[in-house]
C-alpha positions as CSV (number, residue, x, y, z in Angstrom):
1,M,-0.8,-9.9,19.5
2,D,2.5,-7.6,19.3
3,L,2.5,-4.9,16.7
4,F,5.3,-3.1,15.3
5,M,5.3,0.5,14.0
6,G,7.7,2.1,11.0
7,V,7.9,5.8,10.9
8,D,9.2,7.0,7.7
9,I,10.2,10.5,7.5
10,G,10.5,11.5,3.9
11,T,11.2,14.8,1.9
12,S,7.7,15.6,1.1
13,G,5.9,14.1,4.1
14,V,6.0,11.6,7.1
15,R,4.0,8.5,7.3
16,A,3.5,5.9,10.0
17,A,2.6,2.2,9.7
18,L,1.4,-0.4,11.8
19,F,2.3,-4.1,11.1
20,D,1.7,-7.4,12.7
21,G,4.5,-9.9,13.2
22,N,4.2,-11.4,9.8
23,G,4.5,-8.2,8.2
24,K,0.5,-7.6,7.4
25,E,-0.1,-3.9,7.4
26,I,-2.7,-2.9,10.1
27,S,-3.0,0.6,9.7
28,L,-1.3,3.7,7.9
29,Y,-1.4,7.5,8.4
30,H,0.5,10.0,6.2
31,E,0.9,13.8,6.5
32,E,2.5,16.1,3.7
33,Y,4.7,19.1,4.4
34,P,6.0,21.7,2.0
35,M,9.2,22.2,0.6
36,I,10.7,25.9,1.1
37,S,11.9,27.0,-2.1
38,K,12.2,30.9,-2.0
39,E,15.3,31.3,-4.4
40,P,17.2,29.1,-7.1
41,G,18.5,26.0,-5.6
42,M,16.8,26.4,-2.3
43,G,15.3,23.0,-1.0
44,E,14.5,23.4,2.7
45,L,12.0,21.9,5.5
46,D,10.7,23.3,8.7
47,P,12.3,21.2,11.2
48,D,9.4,22.1,13.7
49,R,6.8,21.1,11.3
50,V,8.3,17.8,10.5
51,F,8.7,17.1,14.3
52,K,4.9,17.9,14.6
53,S,3.9,15.9,11.7
54,T,5.9,12.9,13.0
55,I,3.8,13.0,16.4
56,N,0.7,13.4,14.5
57,V,1.0,10.7,12.3
58,I,2.0,8.2,15.0
59,K,-0.9,9.5,17.0
60,N,-3.4,9.1,13.9
61,C,-1.8,5.6,12.9
62,I,-2.7,4.3,16.4
63,D,-6.2,5.6,16.5
64,K,-6.8,4.6,13.1
65,S,-6.0,0.9,13.9
66,G,-8.3,0.7,16.8
67,V,-5.4,-0.9,19.1
68,K,-4.0,0.8,22.2
69,G,-0.5,2.1,22.1
70,N,0.5,-0.5,24.7
71,N,-0.1,-3.1,22.0
72,I,3.0,-1.8,20.1
73,A,6.0,-3.8,20.9
74,A,8.7,-1.6,19.2
75,I,8.8,1.5,16.9
76,G,11.5,1.8,14.1
77,F,12.5,4.9,12.1
78,S,13.3,5.4,8.6
79,T,14.6,8.7,7.1
80,Q,15.4,10.7,4.2
81,L,19.3,10.6,3.8
82,F,21.5,13.5,3.2
83,S,19.6,16.1,5.6
84,I,21.6,18.6,7.6
85,L,20.5,21.5,10.0
86,A,22.6,23.4,12.7
87,V,21.6,23.5,16.3
88,D,22.8,25.5,19.4
89,S,23.9,24.3,22.8
90,E,20.4,24.0,23.9
91,G,19.1,22.1,20.7
92,K,17.2,25.1,19.2
93,C,17.4,25.2,15.4
94,L,19.8,27.9,13.8
95,T,18.7,26.7,10.3
96,N,16.0,24.9,8.6
97,V,16.6,21.4,7.1
98,F,18.8,21.6,4.1
99,T,17.6,18.7,2.1
100,W,19.2,16.7,-0.8
101,A,17.4,19.0,-3.3
102,D,19.2,21.8,-2.0
103,S,22.1,22.8,-4.5
104,R,22.9,26.3,-3.3
105,S,26.3,24.7,-2.3
106,I,27.1,23.8,-5.8
107,N,30.3,26.2,-5.6
108,H,31.6,24.6,-2.5
109,A,31.1,21.2,-3.9
110,E,33.3,22.4,-7.0
111,M,35.7,23.8,-4.5
112,I,36.3,20.4,-3.0
113,K,37.1,19.0,-6.3
114,D,39.8,21.6,-6.9
115,K,41.3,22.1,-3.6
116,Y,41.0,18.5,-1.7
117,D,41.7,14.8,-2.5
118,Y,38.1,14.0,-3.6
119,V,39.3,10.6,-4.8
120,K,40.2,9.9,-1.4
121,M,37.2,11.0,0.0
122,Y,34.9,9.0,-2.2
123,N,37.1,5.7,-1.5
124,N,36.8,6.6,2.3
125,T,33.1,7.6,2.5
126,G,31.4,6.0,-0.8
127,C,30.1,9.5,-1.5
128,R,30.9,11.9,-4.4
129,A,31.6,14.7,-2.3
130,Q,31.9,17.2,-5.1
131,H,28.2,17.1,-5.5
132,P,26.1,19.7,-3.5
133,M,23.7,17.0,-2.4
134,Y,26.0,15.9,0.2
135,P,26.0,17.6,3.6
136,V,29.9,18.0,3.4
137,S,29.5,20.8,1.0
138,K,26.7,22.2,3.0
139,V,28.9,22.6,5.9
140,L,31.4,24.6,3.9
141,W,28.8,26.8,2.3
142,L,27.1,27.6,5.6
143,K,30.6,28.3,7.0
144,D,31.3,30.9,4.4
145,T,27.9,32.3,3.7
146,M,26.6,32.3,7.2
147,P,29.5,32.7,9.6
148,E,27.6,34.2,12.4
149,I,25.3,30.7,12.3
150,F,28.4,28.6,12.0
151,A,30.0,30.5,15.0
152,K,26.8,29.6,17.2
153,T,26.6,25.9,15.9
154,Y,26.9,23.3,18.7
155,K,26.1,20.5,16.4
156,F,25.4,19.7,12.7
157,I,22.8,16.8,12.9
158,S,20.1,15.2,10.7
159,I,16.3,15.6,10.6
160,K,16.1,12.0,12.2
161,E,18.4,13.3,14.9
162,Y,16.5,16.3,15.5
163,V,13.3,14.3,16.2
164,L,15.0,12.0,18.3
165,F,16.7,14.7,20.3
166,R,13.4,16.4,21.0
167,L,12.0,12.9,22.1
168,Y,14.8,11.9,24.3
169,G,17.4,14.7,24.5
170,K,20.1,12.6,22.9
171,Y,22.1,13.1,19.9
172,V,22.5,9.8,17.9
173,I,22.8,8.8,14.4
174,D,22.6,5.5,12.6
175,I,25.7,4.5,10.5
176,T,23.7,4.7,7.4
177,D,22.5,8.2,7.9
178,A,26.1,9.0,8.9
179,S,27.5,7.6,5.9
180,S,25.3,9.8,3.6
181,T,27.0,12.9,4.9
182,G,30.1,12.7,3.0
183,Y,32.4,12.8,6.2
184,F,31.9,9.1,7.6
185,N,34.4,6.3,7.0
186,I,32.4,3.2,5.9
187,H,35.6,1.2,6.6
188,N,35.9,1.6,10.1
189,F,32.4,3.2,10.9
190,T,33.9,6.4,12.5
191,W,33.6,10.1,11.4
192,D,36.4,10.5,8.9
193,K,39.4,12.4,10.4
194,Y,41.0,13.8,7.3
195,I,37.4,15.2,6.1
196,I,36.5,16.5,9.5
197,N,39.9,18.0,10.2
198,D,41.4,18.9,7.2
199,V,38.3,19.7,5.0
200,L,35.6,20.9,7.2
201,G,37.8,22.2,10.0
202,I,35.3,21.3,12.7
203,S,35.7,18.7,15.7
204,E,34.2,15.3,16.0
205,E,32.1,16.8,19.2
206,M,30.0,18.9,16.7
207,L,28.6,15.6,15.2
208,G,26.2,12.9,16.7
209,E,27.2,9.5,18.0
210,P,27.1,6.9,15.4
211,V,25.2,3.7,16.4
212,D,24.0,0.5,14.8
213,C,20.6,0.4,13.2
214,T,19.3,-1.8,16.1
215,Y,20.1,0.7,18.8
216,I,17.2,1.2,21.2
217,L,16.1,4.3,23.0
218,K,13.7,4.3,25.9
219,G,12.4,6.9,28.4
220,M,10.6,9.2,26.0
221,K,9.6,12.7,27.4
222,K,6.1,12.1,28.9
223,E,4.4,14.9,27.2
224,Y,5.2,13.6,23.6
225,A,4.6,10.0,24.8
226,E,1.0,11.0,25.9
227,E,0.2,13.0,22.9
228,M,1.1,10.1,20.7
229,G,-0.7,7.6,23.1
230,I,2.2,5.3,23.6
231,D,4.1,3.9,26.9
232,P,7.2,6.3,27.4
233,E,9.5,3.0,27.8
234,T,8.2,1.6,24.3
235,P,11.4,0.6,22.6
236,V,12.2,3.0,19.7
237,V,14.7,1.8,17.6
238,I,16.8,4.2,15.6
239,G,16.5,2.4,12.3
240,S,18.4,3.4,9.1
241,G,18.1,5.4,5.6
242,D,14.8,5.1,3.6
243,G,16.6,3.5,0.8
244,M,18.3,1.0,2.6
245,L,15.3,0.2,4.6
246,A,13.2,-0.3,1.3
247,N,15.7,-2.9,0.5
248,V,15.0,-4.9,3.6
249,G,11.3,-4.3,3.4
250,C,11.5,-6.1,0.0
251,G,13.4,-8.7,1.2
252,V,16.6,-7.6,-0.6
253,F,19.2,-9.2,1.6
254,D,22.2,-10.0,-0.9
255,N,23.1,-9.0,-4.5
256,T,20.8,-11.5,-6.2
257,S,17.9,-9.0,-6.0
258,M,17.7,-5.3,-6.6
259,S,15.4,-3.0,-5.2
260,S,13.9,-0.1,-7.5
261,T,12.3,2.6,-5.7
262,I,10.5,5.7,-6.9
263,G,9.1,8.0,-4.4
264,T,10.0,11.9,-4.6
265,S,13.4,10.7,-5.9
266,G,14.4,7.5,-7.3
267,A,17.1,4.7,-6.8
268,L,18.3,1.2,-7.5
269,R,20.3,-0.7,-4.9
270,I,21.9,-4.0,-4.1
271,A,23.1,-5.3,-0.8
272,T,26.7,-6.6,-0.6
273,P,29.1,-8.1,2.0
274,K,31.8,-5.6,1.2
275,P,31.7,-2.0,-0.2
276,I,31.5,-1.6,-3.8
277,L,33.0,1.6,-5.2
278,D,33.2,2.6,-8.8
279,P,36.4,4.2,-10.1
280,L,34.4,6.8,-12.1
281,Q,32.2,7.6,-8.8
282,R,28.9,7.1,-10.8
283,T,27.3,5.3,-7.9
284,W,27.7,5.3,-4.1
285,C,28.0,2.9,-1.4
286,Y,26.6,3.3,2.2
287,C,26.9,1.2,5.5
288,F,23.6,-0.7,6.5
289,T,25.4,-2.9,9.3
290,R,29.0,-3.7,10.1
291,D,28.9,-6.5,7.6
292,T,26.5,-5.4,5.1
293,W,26.9,-2.4,2.6
294,V,24.3,-1.2,0.1
295,A,25.6,0.0,-3.2
296,G,23.5,1.8,-5.8
297,G,22.6,4.9,-7.5
298,A,19.8,7.7,-7.0
299,I,18.3,9.9,-9.3
300,N,16.9,13.4,-8.1
301,N,13.8,13.5,-10.1
302,G,11.3,10.8,-9.5
303,G,7.8,11.3,-8.3
304,I,8.5,15.0,-7.8
305,V,8.2,15.4,-11.6
306,L,4.6,14.1,-11.5
307,K,4.0,16.2,-8.4
308,W,5.1,19.4,-10.2
309,L,2.9,18.6,-13.2
310,R,-0.2,18.1,-10.8
311,D,0.6,21.3,-9.1
312,Q,0.5,23.4,-12.3
313,H,-3.3,22.7,-12.4
314,K,-4.0,20.8,-9.3
315,S,-7.8,21.8,-8.7
316,A,-8.6,21.2,-12.3
317,Y,-6.8,17.8,-12.4
318,E,-8.4,16.8,-9.2
319,K,-12.0,18.0,-10.5
320,E,-11.5,15.9,-13.7
321,A,-10.4,13.1,-11.7
322,R,-13.4,13.1,-9.5
323,E,-15.7,13.6,-12.6
324,A,-14.0,10.3,-14.1
325,G,-14.8,8.4,-10.7
326,L,-11.0,8.3,-9.8
327,E,-9.5,9.0,-6.5
328,S,-6.5,11.3,-7.4
329,A,-4.8,13.3,-10.0
330,Y,-2.2,10.7,-10.0
331,Q,-4.7,8.0,-11.0
332,L,-5.8,10.5,-13.8
333,F,-2.3,10.7,-15.1
334,D,-2.0,7.0,-15.3
335,L,-5.3,6.9,-17.6
336,Y,-3.5,9.8,-19.6
337,A,-0.4,7.7,-20.1
338,S,-2.3,4.6,-21.0
339,E,-3.9,6.4,-24.0
340,I,-0.5,7.5,-25.4
341,N,1.8,5.2,-27.6
342,P,5.0,4.4,-26.1
343,G,7.8,6.9,-26.8
344,S,5.2,9.5,-26.5
345,D,5.1,9.9,-30.2
346,G,8.3,11.7,-30.5
347,L,8.3,13.9,-27.2
348,I,11.3,13.8,-25.1
349,F,11.4,15.0,-21.5
350,L,14.7,15.5,-19.7
351,P,13.2,15.5,-16.1
352,F,16.0,17.5,-14.2
353,L,13.8,20.0,-12.3
354,T,16.1,19.6,-9.1
355,G,19.3,18.8,-11.0
356,E,20.9,15.3,-11.3
357,R,22.5,12.8,-9.2
358,S,23.7,9.4,-10.6
359,P,25.2,8.5,-12.9
360,N,26.6,12.0,-14.4
361,W,26.1,14.1,-11.1
362,N,25.5,17.3,-12.8
363,A,23.7,19.6,-10.4
364,S,23.5,22.2,-13.2
365,T,21.1,20.4,-15.2
366,R,17.7,21.9,-15.8
367,G,14.4,20.2,-17.5
368,T,13.9,20.4,-21.1
369,I,11.0,19.3,-23.4
370,H,12.1,18.3,-26.8
371,G,10.3,17.4,-30.0
372,L,7.2,19.4,-29.3
373,Q,4.6,19.6,-32.2
374,L,1.0,20.4,-32.6
375,I,-0.1,16.7,-32.0
376,H,1.1,16.8,-28.5
377,G,-1.0,17.7,-25.4
378,R,-0.8,17.3,-21.7
379,K,-1.4,13.4,-22.0
380,H,1.8,13.0,-23.8
381,L,3.5,15.3,-21.4
382,V,2.5,13.2,-18.5
383,R,3.6,9.9,-20.4
384,A,7.0,11.4,-21.4
385,A,7.5,12.5,-17.9
386,M,7.0,8.9,-16.7
387,E,9.2,7.6,-19.4
388,A,11.9,10.1,-18.4
389,V,12.1,9.2,-14.8
390,I,12.6,5.5,-16.0
391,Y,15.4,6.4,-18.6
392,R,17.3,7.9,-15.7
393,M,16.6,4.7,-13.6
394,F,17.9,2.6,-16.6
395,S,21.1,4.5,-16.7
396,V,21.9,3.5,-13.3
397,Y,20.7,0.1,-13.9
398,E,23.1,-0.4,-16.7
399,I,26.0,0.4,-14.4
400,L,25.1,-1.6,-11.3
401,T,24.5,-4.7,-13.5
402,A,28.0,-4.1,-14.8
403,F,29.4,-4.4,-11.3
404,S,27.3,-7.3,-10.1
405,D,26.1,-9.7,-12.8
406,S,24.3,-11.8,-10.1
407,V,21.0,-10.0,-9.9
408,K,18.2,-12.2,-10.8
409,Q,15.4,-10.3,-9.8
410,V,14.3,-6.5,-9.7
411,I,11.7,-5.7,-6.9
412,A,9.8,-2.5,-7.3
413,N,8.5,-0.4,-4.2
414,G,7.6,3.1,-3.5
415,G,4.8,5.3,-4.6
416,Y,5.0,4.5,-8.3
417,T,4.1,0.7,-7.7
418,N,0.3,2.1,-7.7
419,S,0.7,2.8,-11.2
420,D,0.5,-0.3,-13.5
421,I,1.4,1.9,-16.5
422,W,4.6,3.4,-14.9
423,L,5.6,-0.3,-14.0
424,Q,5.0,-1.5,-17.6
425,I,7.1,1.3,-18.9
426,Q,10.0,0.2,-16.7
427,A,9.6,-3.4,-17.5
428,D,9.6,-2.4,-21.3
429,V,12.7,-0.1,-20.8
430,F,14.7,-2.6,-18.7
431,N,13.4,-5.4,-21.0
432,R,13.0,-7.8,-17.8
433,E,10.1,-8.8,-15.4
434,I,9.7,-6.4,-12.6
435,A,8.3,-7.7,-9.5
436,I,6.2,-5.7,-7.2
437,A,7.0,-5.7,-3.4
438,G,4.7,-7.6,-1.1
439,V,4.2,-4.5,1.1
440,N,3.2,-0.8,-0.2
441,E,5.2,0.9,2.2
442,A,8.7,-0.7,2.0
443,S,10.6,1.8,3.9
444,A,8.2,2.0,6.9
445,F,8.0,-1.8,6.7
446,G,11.7,-2.0,6.9
447,A,12.0,0.2,9.8
448,A,9.4,-1.9,11.8
449,Y,11.2,-4.9,10.7
450,V,14.6,-3.5,12.2
451,S,12.6,-2.9,15.3
452,M,11.5,-6.6,15.5
453,A,15.2,-8.0,15.3
454,A,16.3,-5.2,17.7
455,I,14.1,-6.5,20.4
456,G,14.6,-10.2,19.3
457,A,11.2,-10.7,17.8
458,I,12.9,-12.1,14.8
459,S,16.2,-14.1,14.7
460,S,18.2,-11.7,12.4
461,L,18.1,-8.8,9.9
462,K,18.0,-11.5,7.2
463,Y,14.9,-13.4,8.4
464,P,12.2,-13.8,5.6
465,L,8.8,-12.8,6.5
466,P,5.5,-13.8,4.6
467,A,4.9,-10.0,3.5
468,M,8.3,-9.8,1.8
469,K,7.1,-12.1,-1.1
470,P,6.3,-10.2,-4.2
471,Q,2.6,-9.7,-4.9
472,K,3.0,-9.8,-8.4
473,S,5.1,-9.0,-11.6
474,I,5.1,-7.0,-14.6
475,K,6.4,-8.7,-17.9
476,P,7.9,-6.7,-20.8
477,V,5.8,-6.3,-24.0
478,S,8.3,-7.1,-27.0
479,E,7.0,-4.8,-29.4
480,N,7.5,-1.9,-26.9
481,V,11.0,-3.1,-25.8
482,Q,12.4,-2.3,-29.4
483,V,10.6,1.3,-29.4
484,Y,11.9,2.0,-26.1
485,K,15.6,0.9,-27.0
486,N,15.7,3.4,-30.0
487,V,14.1,6.2,-27.8
488,Y,16.6,5.7,-25.1
489,E,19.4,6.1,-27.6
490,E,17.7,9.5,-28.6
491,F,17.3,10.6,-24.9
492,K,21.1,10.0,-24.4
493,K,22.0,11.8,-27.6
494,L,19.8,14.8,-26.4
495,Y,21.3,14.8,-23.1
496,N,24.7,14.7,-24.4
497,R,24.0,17.6,-27.2
498,I,23.1,19.8,-24.1
499,Y,25.3,18.7,-21.3
500,S,28.4,17.2,-22.8
């Protein structure tokens, strides 16, 4: 029986999942790594730590499955978007990975708005370049603040490019990852000459070769293949970005469905046969294939908010969870939230721990707790945090549904699908039924699915598999809907009072 692996390189960790040809999960292995944040706005990863974790999860996923590496027909890759690092001519890292959470280029992002044609840049790339999330501003920041490193830079690459270069000695980037940089043209699928030449002042040779998501690499370096327990000639498919692959993993092939993802961050997305661009630049649009684009909006602060809460008293929460017969602090948080009324008894959390993306794109926002009273405790704070993330997701949802009124189904995926209470909050705030993806690891499954298409195991990238069928759905509770309608209005008023 042929098996297919999806490897998902995320912001807080990497995971590998093994699936059969129907999409049934055989095994899963996950490894976390820390984000480096030693100064305000800093959000880096150690690229060598990410690479080692990638090797480890592939090896352990195979070992855990009990199958041999030669049973794997293909491996597909998924990755966090917006990552960038500089390497020298030998492929050695000159910097850490600058992630989407790193906002130190905020002044250079503002400079783009003041100095360059940012409307043209958005229309060409689908990216709001005047936000520090995008690598385009980070190149300018590095050029100004680290000129000695910039002078030594041979290429600017993403974390997936770095991993694949270590494995194969070749710099290739999928067109989705490329289109998340802010300097890739989503209409002609090439590096945008205006931005490369006039804005960044770099050559095209300093960037990787853009390829389709079904691009296959073979001939892996033997020492790494042996360490992972696979044949060096096993087809490794470059895949795409995590969000686009979450779409595919959920069976979202067109604009009749919308995927809703909350992992470290969060996003809502629809697939479309042509680019959808917002004159107000509240949303983004990236390539998936040469005939399919993905339009959507993302929020910076998803599961990272609950992770921050957990980490404040991690050992205490984990001890309390064990005493309650629960497996994790997150399950304890679910219990906490279920004991608090919708609306958190007037407690409102603005969850901007890492600034903001869609729809307002204000990187200077900061977290705020409003309405705190003596009646409030940590359980209220947990529920208010969950609600806050959903309010931000809903602000994106309102815009996307205004662009496309054909959405018939919202399909949830990502870590938050393990929380029924969080899903119920979303159903109540959105006032619509939320379907739960049939696979828990939608991005990893999407990567495996693309690998199936690449080697011809399925006929196309729109071929439905049994695992894509939603496993269940959550319906809104009518009395909660009105509560949240009122609280959401208060949430928006509070935001506007602080950040108008």
